[in-house]
N, CA, C, O and the ligand as a Tripos MOL2 file, in Angstrom:
@<TRIPOS>MOLECULE
protein
  285   283    72     0     0
PROTEIN
NO_CHARGES

@<TRIPOS>ATOM
      1 N           0.8580   -1.1290    0.0670 N.3       1 MET1
      2 CA         -0.0130   -0.0380   -0.0070 C.3       1 MET1
      3 C           0.8810    1.2480   -0.0380 C.2       1 MET1
      4 O           1.8080    1.3680    0.7630 O.2       1 MET1
      5 N           0.6130    2.1440   -0.9050 N.am      2 THR2
      6 CA          1.3540    3.4820   -0.9110 C.3       2 THR2
      7 C           0.8580    4.3330    0.1660 C.2       2 THR2
      8 O          -0.2410    4.1850    0.7000 O.2       2 THR2
      9 N           1.7680    5.2850    0.4800 N.am      3 SER3
     10 CA          1.3750    6.1980    1.5700 C.3       3 SER3
     11 C           0.1960    7.1330    1.1960 C.2       3 SER3
     12 O          -0.5830    7.5620    2.0470 O.2       3 SER3
     13 N           0.1080    7.4320   -0.1610 N.am      4 SER4
     14 CA         -1.0220    8.2270   -0.5640 C.3       4 SER4
     15 C          -2.3480    7.4800   -0.5030 C.2       4 SER4
     16 O          -3.4050    8.0490   -0.2330 O.2       4 SER4
     17 N          -2.2450    6.1890   -0.7620 N.am      5 LEU5
     18 CA         -3.5210    5.3720   -0.5800 C.3       5 LEU5
     19 C          -3.8710    5.3020    0.8840 C.2       5 LEU5
     20 O          -5.0450    5.4390    1.2280 O.2       5 LEU5
     21 N          -2.8860    5.0890    1.7900 N.am      6 ALA6
     22 CA         -3.1780    4.9620    3.2690 C.3       6 ALA6
     23 C          -3.8060    6.2910    3.7340 C.2       6 ALA6
     24 O          -4.7930    6.3140    4.4700 O.2       6 ALA6
     25 N          -3.1730    7.4300    3.2580 N.am      7 LEU7
     26 CA         -3.7250    8.6700    3.6820 C.3       7 LEU7
     27 C          -5.1760    9.0060    3.1100 C.2       7 LEU7
     28 O          -6.0020    9.6570    3.7490 O.2       7 LEU7
     29 N          -5.3780    8.5180    1.9080 N.am      8 ALA8
     30 CA         -6.7990    8.6560    1.2980 C.3       8 ALA8
     31 C          -7.7820    7.8050    2.0520 C.2       8 ALA8
     32 O          -8.9110    8.2270    2.3010 O.2       8 ALA8
     33 N          -7.3740    6.6230    2.4160 N.am      9 ILE9
     34 CA         -8.3180    5.6760    3.2110 C.3       9 ILE9
     35 C          -8.5960    6.3510    4.5630 C.2       9 ILE9
     36 O          -9.7560    6.4570    4.9600 O.2       9 ILE9
     37 N          -7.5880    6.7950    5.2580 N.am     10 ALA10
     38 CA         -7.7860    7.4130    6.5390 C.3      10 ALA10
     39 C          -8.5840    8.6080    6.4150 C.2      10 ALA10
     40 O          -9.4580    8.8020    7.2600 O.2      10 ALA10
     41 N          -8.4030    9.4620    5.4530 N.am     11 TYR11
     42 CA         -9.1450   10.6990    5.2070 C.3      11 TYR11
     43 C         -10.6290   10.3350    4.9020 C.2      11 TYR11
     44 O         -11.5100   10.9630    5.4880 O.2      11 TYR11
     45 N         -10.9450    9.3770    4.0380 N.am     12 GLU12
     46 CA        -12.2660    8.9570    3.8350 C.3      12 GLU12
     47 C         -12.9910    8.2790    4.9330 C.2      12 GLU12
     48 O         -14.2070    8.3840    5.0960 O.2      12 GLU12
     49 N         -12.1460    7.5350    5.7290 N.am     13 ASP13
     50 CA        -12.7880    7.0240    7.0180 C.3      13 ASP13
     51 C         -13.2510    8.0800    7.8480 C.2      13 ASP13
     52 O         -14.3770    8.0090    8.3400 O.2      13 ASP13
     53 N         -12.4920    9.0730    8.0620 N.am     14 ALA14
     54 CA        -12.9440   10.2970    8.8140 C.3      14 ALA14
     55 C         -14.1380   11.0030    8.2440 C.2      14 ALA14
     56 O         -15.0390   11.4130    8.9750 O.2      14 ALA14
     57 N         -14.1500   11.1420    6.9690 N.am     15 LEU15
     58 CA        -15.3060   11.8100    6.2070 C.3      15 LEU15
     59 C         -16.5500   10.9830    6.4890 C.2      15 LEU15
     60 O         -17.6190   11.5150    6.7880 O.2      15 LEU15
     61 N         -16.3760    9.6100    6.3810 N.am     16 GLU16
     62 CA        -17.5410    8.7530    6.5250 C.3      16 GLU16
     63 C         -17.9910    8.8050    7.8790 C.2      16 GLU16
     64 O         -19.2040    8.8040    8.0880 O.2      16 GLU16
     65 N         -17.1420    8.8540    8.8740 N.am     17 GLU17
     66 CA        -17.6560    8.9390   10.2490 C.3      17 GLU17
     67 C         -18.3870   10.2710   10.5050 C.2      17 GLU17
     68 O         -19.2400   10.3560   11.3890 O.2      17 GLU17
     69 N         -18.0390   11.3230    9.7100 N.am     18 ALA18
     70 CA        -18.5660   12.5930    9.8370 C.3      18 ALA18
     71 C         -19.8510   12.7180    8.9980 C.2      18 ALA18
     72 O         -20.4930   13.7680    9.0190 O.2      18 ALA18
     73 N         -20.2210   11.6940    8.2830 N.am     19 GLY19
     74 CA        -21.5520   11.6630    7.6470 C.3      19 GLY19
     75 C         -21.5440   11.3920    6.1330 C.2      19 GLY19
     76 O         -22.5970   11.1770    5.5340 O.2      19 GLY19
     77 N         -20.3370   11.4060    5.5150 N.am     20 MET20
     78 CA        -20.2760   11.1750    4.1270 C.3      20 MET20
     79 C         -20.8440    9.7620    3.7810 C.2      20 MET20
     80 O         -20.5710    8.8170    4.5200 O.2      20 MET20
     81 N         -21.6070    9.5980    2.7050 N.am     21 HIS21
     82 CA        -22.1620    8.3000    2.3600 C.3      21 HIS21
     83 C         -21.0280    7.4020    1.7680 C.2      21 HIS21
     84 O         -20.1440    7.9030    1.0720 O.2      21 HIS21
     85 N         -21.0640    6.1560    2.0360 N.am     22 ALA22
     86 CA        -19.9400    5.2580    1.6840 C.3      22 ALA22
     87 C         -19.8150    5.2410    0.1440 C.2      22 ALA22
     88 O         -18.7130    5.0810   -0.3790 O.2      22 ALA22
     89 N         -20.8860    5.3980   -0.5500 N.am     23 ASP23
     90 CA        -20.7860    5.3800   -1.9880 C.3      23 ASP23
     91 C         -20.0200    6.4800   -2.6620 C.2      23 ASP23
     92 O         -19.7070    6.4420   -3.8510 O.2      23 ASP23
     93 N         -19.7290    7.4870   -1.8210 N.am     24 GLU24
     94 CA        -18.9480    8.6110   -2.3560 C.3      24 GLU24
     95 C         -17.3890    8.3910   -2.1930 C.2      24 GLU24
     96 O         -16.5760    9.2050   -2.6310 O.2      24 GLU24
     97 N         -17.0350    7.2430   -1.5390 N.am     25 ARG25
     98 CA        -15.5560    6.9570   -1.3590 C.3      25 ARG25
     99 C         -14.9430    6.6950   -2.6680 C.2      25 ARG25
    100 O         -15.5560    6.1890   -3.6080 O.2      25 ARG25
    101 N         -13.5960    7.0900   -2.7000 N.am     26 THR26
    102 CA        -12.7410    6.7240   -3.9150 C.3      26 THR26
    103 C         -11.7790    5.6360   -3.4710 C.2      26 THR26
    104 O         -10.9600    5.1600   -4.2560 O.2      26 THR26
    105 N         -11.8860    5.2340   -2.1720 N.am     27 THR27
    106 CA        -11.0690    4.1430   -1.6310 C.3      27 THR27
    107 C         -12.0060    3.0870   -1.0350 C.2      27 THR27
    108 O         -13.1350    3.4090   -0.6680 O.2      27 THR27
    109 N         -11.5730    1.8830   -0.9390 N.am     28 CYS28
    110 CA        -12.4010    0.7820   -0.3820 C.3      28 CYS28
    111 C         -11.7940    0.3740    1.0010 C.2      28 CYS28
    112 O         -10.6310   -0.0150    1.1110 O.2      28 CYS28
    113 N         -12.6570    0.4880    2.0390 N.am     29 TYR29
    114 CA        -12.2200    0.1450    3.3830 C.3      29 TYR29
    115 C         -12.0330   -1.3580    3.4600 C.2      29 TYR29
    116 O         -11.0840   -1.8280    4.0870 O.2      29 TYR29
    117 N         -12.9090   -2.1140    2.8420 N.am     30 THR30
    118 CA        -12.8530   -3.6090    2.9120 C.3      30 THR30
    119 C         -11.6310   -4.2000    2.3370 C.2      30 THR30
    120 O         -10.9960   -5.0740    2.9270 O.2      30 THR30
    121 N         -11.2860   -3.7020    1.1300 N.am     31 HIS31
    122 CA        -10.1110   -4.2280    0.4480 C.3      31 HIS31
    123 C          -8.8060   -3.4020    0.5690 C.2      31 HIS31
    124 O          -7.7620   -3.8210    0.0680 O.2      31 HIS31
    125 N          -8.8700   -2.2470    1.2250 N.am     32 GLN32
    126 CA         -7.7930   -1.3690    1.5720 C.3      32 GLN32
    127 C          -7.0880   -1.1090    0.1190 C.2      32 GLN32
    128 O          -5.9020   -1.3760   -0.0740 O.2      32 GLN32
    129 N          -7.8360   -0.6300   -0.7510 N.am     33 THR33
    130 CA         -7.2980   -0.2110   -2.0690 C.3      33 THR33
    131 C          -8.1540    0.8400   -2.6800 C.2      33 THR33
    132 O          -9.1330    1.2310   -2.0450 O.2      33 THR33
    133 N          -7.8680    1.3640   -3.9200 N.am     34 TRP34
    134 CA         -8.7040    2.3360   -4.5420 C.3      34 TRP34
    135 C          -9.9490    1.5640   -5.0490 C.2      34 TRP34
    136 O          -9.8690    0.4400   -5.5440 O.2      34 TRP34
    137 N         -11.0600    2.2260   -4.8940 N.am     35 ALA35
    138 CA        -12.3730    1.7220   -5.2650 C.3      35 ALA35
    139 C         -12.4390    1.1790   -6.6490 C.2      35 ALA35
    140 O         -13.1010    0.1630   -6.8580 O.2      35 ALA35
    141 N         -11.8170    1.7650   -7.5810 N.am     36 VAL36
    142 CA        -11.8640    1.3330   -8.9810 C.3      36 VAL36
    143 C         -11.1050    0.0000   -9.1160 C.2      36 VAL36
    144 O         -11.3210   -0.7300  -10.0840 O.2      36 VAL36
    145 N         -10.2590   -0.3090   -8.2030 N.am     37 GLU37
    146 CA         -9.4860   -1.5710   -8.3250 C.3      37 GLU37
    147 C         -10.2170   -2.7870   -7.8550 C.2      37 GLU37
    148 O          -9.8310   -3.9040   -8.2010 O.2      37 GLU37
    149 N         -11.2500   -2.6190   -7.0830 N.am     38 CYS38
    150 CA        -11.9590   -3.7950   -6.5310 C.3      38 CYS38
    151 C         -13.4970   -3.7460   -6.7580 C.2      38 CYS38
    152 O         -14.2670   -4.4220   -6.0740 O.2      38 CYS38
    153 N         -13.9070   -2.9120   -7.7530 N.am     39 ALA39
    154 CA        -15.3890   -2.7270   -7.8310 C.3      39 ALA39
    155 C         -16.0460   -4.1050   -8.2920 C.2      39 ALA39
    156 O         -17.2040   -4.3920   -7.9910 O.2      39 ALA39
    157 N         -15.2370   -4.9170   -9.0280 N.am     40 ASP40
    158 CA        -15.8640   -6.2040   -9.4240 C.3      40 ASP40
    159 C         -15.8140   -7.2270   -8.3610 C.2      40 ASP40
    160 O         -16.2950   -8.3340   -8.6030 O.2      40 ASP40
    161 N         -15.2710   -6.9740   -7.1810 N.am     41 ARG41
    162 CA        -15.1300   -7.9760   -6.1640 C.3      41 ARG41
    163 C         -16.2350   -7.7610   -5.1480 C.2      41 ARG41
    164 O         -16.3290   -8.5410   -4.2010 O.2      41 ARG41
    165 N         -17.0730   -6.7520   -5.2890 N.am     42 HIS42
    166 CA        -18.2730   -6.4870   -4.3100 C.3      42 HIS42
    167 C         -19.4760   -7.1400   -4.8110 C.2      42 HIS42
    168 O         -20.0580   -6.6710   -5.7890 O.2      42 HIS42
    169 N         -19.9130   -8.2370   -4.1870 N.am     43 LEU43
    170 CA        -21.1580   -8.8710   -4.5670 C.3      43 LEU43
    171 C         -22.3120   -8.3560   -3.8680 C.2      43 LEU43
    172 O         -22.2010   -8.0560   -2.6790 O.2      43 LEU43
    173 N         -23.4740   -8.2150   -4.5150 N.am     44 PRO44
    174 CA        -24.7050   -7.6900   -3.8850 C.3      44 PRO44
    175 C         -25.1040   -8.6600   -2.8140 C.2      44 PRO44
    176 O         -24.9510   -9.8730   -2.9550 O.2      44 PRO44
    177 N         -25.6190   -8.1080   -1.7390 N.am     45 LEU45
    178 CA        -26.0260   -8.8340   -0.5590 C.3      45 LEU45
    179 C         -27.3900   -9.5110   -0.9150 C.2      45 LEU45
    180 O         -28.3410   -8.8230   -1.2840 O.2      45 LEU45
    181 N         -27.4690  -10.8560   -0.8010 N.am     46 THR46
    182 CA        -28.6980  -11.6210   -0.9200 C.3      46 THR46
    183 C         -29.0570  -12.3490    0.4010 C.2      46 THR46
    184 O         -28.2070  -12.4850    1.2810 O.2      46 THR46
    185 N         -30.2540  -12.7920    0.5250 N.am     47 ALA47
    186 CA        -30.6750  -13.5740    1.7720 C.3      47 ALA47
    187 C         -29.7280  -14.8100    1.9460 C.2      47 ALA47
    188 O         -29.2800  -15.0960    3.0570 O.2      47 ALA47
    189 N         -29.4520  -15.4890    0.8950 N.am     48 GLY48
    190 CA        -28.6450  -16.6830    0.9850 C.3      48 GLY48
    191 C         -27.2300  -16.3420    1.3870 C.2      48 GLY48
    192 O         -26.6250  -17.1000    2.1450 O.2      48 GLY48
    193 N         -26.6670  -15.2360    0.9170 N.am     49 ARG49
    194 CA        -25.3040  -14.8280    1.2720 C.3      49 ARG49
    195 C         -25.3590  -14.3520    2.8190 C.2      49 ARG49
    196 O         -24.4710  -14.6830    3.6040 O.2      49 ARG49
    197 N         -26.3270  -13.6490    3.1580 N.am     50 ALA50
    198 CA        -26.4500  -13.2630    4.6140 C.3      50 ALA50
    199 C         -26.4890  -14.4940    5.5500 C.2      50 ALA50
    200 O         -25.8010  -14.5500    6.5690 O.2      50 ALA50
    201 N         -27.3290  -15.4790    5.1540 N.am     51 LEU51
    202 CA        -27.4590  -16.7370    6.0380 C.3      51 LEU51
    203 C         -26.1540  -17.4010    6.0630 C.2      51 LEU51
    204 O         -25.6870  -17.8330    7.1170 O.2      51 LEU51
    205 N         -25.5200  -17.5030    4.8810 N.am     52 ALA52
    206 CA        -24.1770  -18.1930    4.8780 C.3      52 ALA52
    207 C         -23.1910  -17.4970    5.7660 C.2      52 ALA52
    208 O         -22.4430  -18.1860    6.4590 O.2      52 ALA52
    209 N         -23.1230  -16.1230    5.8060 N.am     53 SER53
    210 CA        -22.2830  -15.4360    6.6690 C.3      53 SER53
    211 C         -22.6000  -15.6260    8.1780 C.2      53 SER53
    212 O         -21.6840  -15.7590    8.9900 O.2      53 SER53
    213 N         -23.8270  -15.6380    8.5210 N.am     54 LEU54
    214 CA        -24.3100  -15.9410    9.8910 C.3      54 LEU54
    215 C         -23.8620  -17.3300   10.3430 C.2      54 LEU54
    216 O         -23.4510  -17.5140   11.4890 O.2      54 LEU54
    217 N         -23.9470  -18.3170    9.4270 N.am     55 ARG55
    218 CA        -23.5630  -19.6240    9.7620 C.3      55 ARG55
    219 C         -22.0270  -19.6860    9.9940 C.2      55 ARG55
    220 O         -21.5480  -20.4390   10.8420 O.2      55 ARG55
    221 N         -21.2330  -18.8300    9.1750 N.am     56 GLU56
    222 CA        -19.8100  -18.9320    9.3100 C.3      56 GLU56
    223 C         -19.5000  -18.2530   10.6310 C.2      56 GLU56
    224 O         -18.5970  -18.7280   11.3190 O.2      56 GLU56
    225 N         -20.1610  -17.1950   11.0440 N.am     57 VAL57
    226 CA        -19.9680  -16.5930   12.3110 C.3      57 VAL57
    227 C         -20.1790  -17.5780   13.4580 C.2      57 VAL57
    228 O         -19.3870  -17.6400   14.3980 O.2      57 VAL57
    229 N         -21.2120  -18.3070   13.3630 N.am     58 GLY58
    230 CA        -21.5160  -19.3120   14.4060 C.3      58 GLY58
    231 C         -20.4900  -20.3820   14.4040 C.2      58 GLY58
    232 O         -20.1180  -20.8400   15.4840 O.2      58 GLY58
    233 N         -19.9940  -20.8260   13.2760 N.am     59 ARG59
    234 CA        -18.9640  -21.7900   13.2830 C.3      59 ARG59
    235 C         -17.6570  -21.3620   13.9090 C.2      59 ARG59
    236 O         -17.0150  -22.1230   14.6320 O.2      59 ARG59
    237 N         -17.2240  -19.9800   13.5840 N.am     60 VAL60
    238 CA        -16.0900  -19.5220   14.2320 C.3      60 VAL60
    239 C         -16.1790  -19.3990   15.6210 C.2      60 VAL60
    240 O         -15.2240  -19.7270   16.3240 O.2      60 VAL60
    241 N         -17.3580  -18.9040   16.1620 N.am     61 ARG61
    242 CA        -17.6140  -18.7940   17.5710 C.3      61 ARG61
    243 C         -17.5240  -20.1050   18.2440 C.2      61 ARG61
    244 O         -16.9120  -20.2060   19.3070 O.2      61 ARG61
    245 N         -18.1400  -21.1810   17.6470 N.am     62 TRP62
    246 CA        -18.1500  -22.4110   18.1810 C.3      62 TRP62
    247 C         -16.7450  -22.9680   18.3480 C.2      62 TRP62
    248 O         -16.4480  -23.5770   19.3750 O.2      62 TRP62
    249 N         -15.8820  -22.7760   17.3710 N.am     63 ARG63
    250 CA        -14.4380  -23.2140   17.3470 C.3      63 ARG63
    251 C         -13.7410  -22.4420   18.3860 C.2      63 ARG63
    252 O         -12.9590  -23.0140   19.1440 O.2      63 ARG63
    253 N         -13.9790  -21.1490   18.4740 N.am     64 ALA64
    254 CA        -13.2370  -20.2800   19.3930 C.3      64 ALA64
    255 C         -13.5440  -20.6630   20.8830 C.2      64 ALA64
    256 O         -12.7040  -20.5490   21.7760 O.2      64 ALA64
    257 N         -14.8500  -21.1390   21.0780 N.am     65 ALA65
    258 CA        -15.1200  -21.5070   22.4680 C.3      65 ALA65
    259 C         -14.5420  -22.8190   22.8570 C.2      65 ALA65
    260 O         -14.7740  -23.2550   23.9840 O.2      65 ALA65
    261 N         -13.8370  -23.4580   22.0510 N.am     66 GLY66
    262 CA        -13.1320  -24.7570   22.3140 C.3      66 GLY66
    263 C         -13.9110  -25.9940   22.1050 C.2      66 GLY66
    264 O         -13.4870  -27.0830   22.4920 O.2      66 GLY66
    265 N         -15.0630  -25.8470   21.4890 N.am     67 ALA67
    266 CA        -15.8590  -26.9850   21.2470 C.3      67 ALA67
    267 C         -15.2540  -27.8860   20.2490 C.2      67 ALA67
    268 O         -15.4750  -29.0960   20.3080 O.2      67 ALA67
    269 N         -14.5100  -27.3760   19.3420 N.am     68 TYR68
    270 CA        -13.8560  -28.1800   18.2510 C.3      68 TYR68
    271 C         -12.8760  -29.1680   18.7960 C.2      68 TYR68
    272 O         -11.9650  -28.7370   19.5020 O.2      68 TYR68
    273 N         -12.9630  -30.4070   18.5530 N.am     69 GLY69
    274 CA        -11.9060  -31.4110   18.9930 C.3      69 GLY69
    275 C         -12.2430  -31.9710   20.3810 C.2      69 GLY69
    276 O         -11.4950  -32.8390   20.8300 O.2      69 GLY69
    277 N         -13.2540  -31.5780   21.0790 N.am     70 ARG70
    278 CA        -13.5110  -32.0320   22.4200 C.3      70 ARG70
    279 C         -14.0970  -33.4680   22.2300 C.2      70 ARG70
    280 O         -14.7450  -33.7720   21.2280 O.2      70 ARG70
    281 N         -13.8320  -34.3240   23.2430 N.am     71 PRO71
    282 CA        -14.3130  -35.7100   23.1650 C.3      71 PRO71
    283 C         -15.9300  -35.7680   23.3520 C.2      71 PRO71
    284 O         -16.5170  -36.8500   23.3170 O.2      71 PRO71
    285 ZN        -13.4090   -3.2580   -2.2610 Zn       72 ZN72
@<TRIPOS>BOND
     1     1     2 1
     2     2     3 1
     3     3     4 2
     4     3     5 am
     5     5     6 1
     6     6     7 1
     7     7     8 2
     8     7     9 am
     9     9    10 1
    10    10    11 1
    11    11    12 2
    12    11    13 am
    13    13    14 1
    14    14    15 1
    15    15    16 2
    16    15    17 am
    17    17    18 1
    18    18    19 1
    19    19    20 2
    20    19    21 am
    21    21    22 1
    22    22    23 1
    23    23    24 2
    24    23    25 am
    25    25    26 1
    26    26    27 1
    27    27    28 2
    28    27    29 am
    29    29    30 1
    30    30    31 1
    31    31    32 2
    32    31    33 am
    33    33    34 1
    34    34    35 1
    35    35    36 2
    36    35    37 am
    37    37    38 1
    38    38    39 1
    39    39    40 2
    40    39    41 am
    41    41    42 1
    42    42    43 1
    43    43    44 2
    44    43    45 am
    45    45    46 1
    46    46    47 1
    47    47    48 2
    48    47    49 am
    49    49    50 1
    50    50    51 1
    51    51    52 2
    52    51    53 am
    53    53    54 1
    54    54    55 1
    55    55    56 2
    56    55    57 am
    57    57    58 1
    58    58    59 1
    59    59    60 2
    60    59    61 am
    61    61    62 1
    62    62    63 1
    63    63    64 2
    64    63    65 am
    65    65    66 1
    66    66    67 1
    67    67    68 2
    68    67    69 am
    69    69    70 1
    70    70    71 1
    71    71    72 2
    72    71    73 am
    73    73    74 1
    74    74    75 1
    75    75    76 2
    76    75    77 am
    77    77    78 1
    78    78    79 1
    79    79    80 2
    80    79    81 am
    81    81    82 1
    82    82    83 1
    83    83    84 2
    84    83    85 am
    85    85    86 1
    86    86    87 1
    87    87    88 2
    88    87    89 am
    89    89    90 1
    90    90    91 1
    91    91    92 2
    92    91    93 am
    93    93    94 1
    94    94    95 1
    95    95    96 2
    96    95    97 am
    97    97    98 1
    98    98    99 1
    99    99   100 2
   100    99   101 am
   101   101   102 1
   102   102   103 1
   103   103   104 2
   104   103   105 am
   105   105   106 1
   106   106   107 1
   107   107   108 2
   108   107   109 am
   109   109   110 1
   110   110   111 1
   111   111   112 2
   112   111   113 am
   113   113   114 1
   114   114   115 1
   115   115   116 2
   116   115   117 am
   117   117   118 1
   118   118   119 1
   119   119   120 2
   120   119   121 am
   121   121   122 1
   122   122   123 1
   123   123   124 2
   124   123   125 am
   125   125   126 1
   126   126   127 1
   127   127   128 2
   128   127   129 am
   129   129   130 1
   130   130   131 1
   131   131   132 2
   132   131   133 am
   133   133   134 1
   134   134   135 1
   135   135   136 2
   136   135   137 am
   137   137   138 1
   138   138   139 1
   139   139   140 2
   140   139   141 am
   141   141   142 1
   142   142   143 1
   143   143   144 2
   144   143   145 am
   145   145   146 1
   146   146   147 1
   147   147   148 2
   148   147   149 am
   149   149   150 1
   150   150   151 1
   151   151   152 2
   152   151   153 am
   153   153   154 1
   154   154   155 1
   155   155   156 2
   156   155   157 am
   157   157   158 1
   158   158   159 1
   159   159   160 2
   160   159   161 am
   161   161   162 1
   162   162   163 1
   163   163   164 2
   164   163   165 am
   165   165   166 1
   166   166   167 1
   167   167   168 2
   168   167   169 am
   169   169   170 1
   170   170   171 1
   171   171   172 2
   172   171   173 am
   173   173   174 1
   174   174   175 1
   175   175   176 2
   176   175   177 am
   177   177   178 1
   178   178   179 1
   179   179   180 2
   180   179   181 am
   181   181   182 1
   182   182   183 1
   183   183   184 2
   184   183   185 am
   185   185   186 1
   186   186   187 1
   187   187   188 2
   188   187   189 am
   189   189   190 1
   190   190   191 1
   191   191   192 2
   192   191   193 am
   193   193   194 1
   194   194   195 1
   195   195   196 2
   196   195   197 am
   197   197   198 1
   198   198   199 1
   199   199   200 2
   200   199   201 am
   201   201   202 1
   202   202   203 1
   203   203   204 2
   204   203   205 am
   205   205   206 1
   206   206   207 1
   207   207   208 2
   208   207   209 am
   209   209   210 1
   210   210   211 1
   211   211   212 2
   212   211   213 am
   213   213   214 1
   214   214   215 1
   215   215   216 2
   216   215   217 am
   217   217   218 1
   218   218   219 1
   219   219   220 2
   220   219   221 am
   221   221   222 1
   222   222   223 1
   223   223   224 2
   224   223   225 am
   225   225   226 1
   226   226   227 1
   227   227   228 2
   228   227   229 am
   229   229   230 1
   230   230   231 1
   231   231   232 2
   232   231   233 am
   233   233   234 1
   234   234   235 1
   235   235   236 2
   236   235   237 am
   237   237   238 1
   238   238   239 1
   239   239   240 2
   240   239   241 am
   241   241   242 1
   242   242   243 1
   243   243   244 2
   244   243   245 am
   245   245   246 1
   246   246   247 1
   247   247   248 2
   248   247   249 am
   249   249   250 1
   250   250   251 1
   251   251   252 2
   252   251   253 am
   253   253   254 1
   254   254   255 1
   255   255   256 2
   256   255   257 am
   257   257   258 1
   258   258   259 1
   259   259   260 2
   260   259   261 am
   261   261   262 1
   262   262   263 1
   263   263   264 2
   264   263   265 am
   265   265   266 1
   266   266   267 1
   267   267   268 2
   268   267   269 am
   269   269   270 1
   270   270   271 1
   271   271   272 2
   272   271   273 am
   273   273   274 1
   274   274   275 1
   275   275   276 2
   276   275   277 am
   277   277   278 1
   278   278   279 1
   279   279   280 2
   280   279   281 am
   281   281   282 1
   282   282   283 1
   283   283   284 2
@<TRIPOS>SUBSTRUCTURE
     1 MET1         2 RESIDUE 1 A MET
     2 THR2         6 RESIDUE 1 A THR
     3 SER3        10 RESIDUE 1 A SER
     4 SER4        14 RESIDUE 1 A SER
     5 LEU5        18 RESIDUE 1 A LEU
     6 ALA6        22 RESIDUE 1 A ALA
     7 LEU7        26 RESIDUE 1 A LEU
     8 ALA8        30 RESIDUE 1 A ALA
     9 ILE9        34 RESIDUE 1 A ILE
    10 ALA10       38 RESIDUE 1 A ALA
    11 TYR11       42 RESIDUE 1 A TYR
    12 GLU12       46 RESIDUE 1 A GLU
    13 ASP13       50 RESIDUE 1 A ASP
    14 ALA14       54 RESIDUE 1 A ALA
    15 LEU15       58 RESIDUE 1 A LEU
    16 GLU16       62 RESIDUE 1 A GLU
    17 GLU17       66 RESIDUE 1 A GLU
    18 ALA18       70 RESIDUE 1 A ALA
    19 GLY19       74 RESIDUE 1 A GLY
    20 MET20       78 RESIDUE 1 A MET
    21 HIS21       82 RESIDUE 1 A HIS
    22 ALA22       86 RESIDUE 1 A ALA
    23 ASP23       90 RESIDUE 1 A ASP
    24 GLU24       94 RESIDUE 1 A GLU
    25 ARG25       98 RESIDUE 1 A ARG
    26 THR26      102 RESIDUE 1 A THR
    27 THR27      106 RESIDUE 1 A THR
    28 CYS28      110 RESIDUE 1 A CYS
    29 TYR29      114 RESIDUE 1 A TYR
    30 THR30      118 RESIDUE 1 A THR
    31 HIS31      122 RESIDUE 1 A HIS
    32 GLN32      126 RESIDUE 1 A GLN
    33 THR33      130 RESIDUE 1 A THR
    34 TRP34      134 RESIDUE 1 A TRP
    35 ALA35      138 RESIDUE 1 A ALA
    36 VAL36      142 RESIDUE 1 A VAL
    37 GLU37      146 RESIDUE 1 A GLU
    38 CYS38      150 RESIDUE 1 A CYS
    39 ALA39      154 RESIDUE 1 A ALA
    40 ASP40      158 RESIDUE 1 A ASP
    41 ARG41      162 RESIDUE 1 A ARG
    42 HIS42      166 RESIDUE 1 A HIS
    43 LEU43      170 RESIDUE 1 A LEU
    44 PRO44      174 RESIDUE 1 A PRO
    45 LEU45      178 RESIDUE 1 A LEU
    46 THR46      182 RESIDUE 1 A THR
    47 ALA47      186 RESIDUE 1 A ALA
    48 GLY48      190 RESIDUE 1 A GLY
    49 ARG49      194 RESIDUE 1 A ARG
    50 ALA50      198 RESIDUE 1 A ALA
    51 LEU51      202 RESIDUE 1 A LEU
    52 ALA52      206 RESIDUE 1 A ALA
    53 SER53      210 RESIDUE 1 A SER
    54 LEU54      214 RESIDUE 1 A LEU
    55 ARG55      218 RESIDUE 1 A ARG
    56 GLU56      222 RESIDUE 1 A GLU
    57 VAL57      226 RESIDUE 1 A VAL
    58 GLY58      230 RESIDUE 1 A GLY
    59 ARG59      234 RESIDUE 1 A ARG
    60 VAL60      238 RESIDUE 1 A VAL
    61 ARG61      242 RESIDUE 1 A ARG
    62 TRP62      246 RESIDUE 1 A TRP
    63 ARG63      250 RESIDUE 1 A ARG
    64 ALA64      254 RESIDUE 1 A ALA
    65 ALA65      258 RESIDUE 1 A ALA
    66 GLY66      262 RESIDUE 1 A GLY
    67 ALA67      266 RESIDUE 1 A ALA
    68 TYR68      270 RESIDUE 1 A TYR
    69 GLY69      274 RESIDUE 1 A GLY
    70 ARG70      278 RESIDUE 1 A ARG
    71 PRO71      282 RESIDUE 1 A PRO
    72 ZN72       285 GROUP 0 **** ****
């Protein structure tokens, strides 16, 4: 990551916290890059994708709680 990209991300993070809409960003918080470089990596949210994410969160929590591998 270049220093100008890091500065732009930090600047837009602050603008977003101050009320700027996320769609106005020229950087991507998720991918830590310029928005034009990852536009094709953002999939629209669907019910199936949301449920899959929730199942993944549950699985990670279950493993973190130490349930994985117990007799
Ligand atoms: Zn992105």
